[in-house]
C-alpha positions, -999 to 999 in steps of 0.1 A, spaced: 78 -52 -99 91 -18 -90 88 -6 -125 52 -18 -128 42 0 -96 63 32 -102 85 25 -72 118 34 -88 140 59 -70 134 95 -81 161 121 -87 162 146 -59 156 182 -69 187 203 -75 187 229 -46 221 243 -52 210 277 -64 178 297 -65 177 292 -102 180 254 -99 153 254 -73 130 273 -97 139 248 -125 132 219 -102 98 233 -92 89 239 -128 97 203 -136 76 190 -106 59 214 -83 55 209 -45 21 195 -51 36 169 -74 61 158 -48 34 157 -22 11 136 -44 39 113 -53 47 108 -16 10 103 -7 7 76 -34 36 55 -20 18 35 6 -8 24 -19 18 16 -45 38 -4 -20 7 -23 -8 -2 -32 -44 33 -43 -52 34 -65 -21 0 -81 -30 11 -87 -66 44 -103 -53 24 -126 -30 1 -136 -59 31 -141 -82 49 -163 -56 17 -182 -47 -8 -179 -76 -37 -192 -56 -35 -162 -32 -69 -148 -25 -74 -111 -16 -99 -105 12 -112 -72 24 -107 -67 61 -132 -44 79 -118 -13 95 -132 2 126 -124 19 158 -118 -6 186 -126 8 220 -124 -22 242 -112 -58 245 -147 -71 237 -147 -49 205 -113 -64 197 -125 -99 203 -156 -93 181 -135 -78 153 -109 -107 154 -137 -132 154 -153 -115 123 -119 -116 105 -114 -153 115 -149 -162 102 -141 -145 69 -106 -159 64 -107 -194 79 -130 -210 53 -109 -196 24 -77 -212 36 -88 -245 22 -85 -229 -13 -51 -214 -7 -33 -185 10 -51 -153 19 -39 -117 15 -59 -95 40 -64 -61 26 -81 -30 40 
């Protein structure tokens, strides 16, 4: 699963000398490291979802609405919306809520 989702450990850049730092930045620049780090949450989420589906093949992925919740009534309405979306699906198998 980690291989499929590019979640294997990466070698740390060699920072022992200025020359090694330059070589490391030539191999993967700062933007490359930043992009790799920014992609991790999505890769992890996808790996978790795929693991859930592998463990329970009938797992259904359901998009959960995102919004700013400003009050308890907002929270109650949002939770009711999610309940109304997910509850009917449970008869067909487990549900994986996704953003």
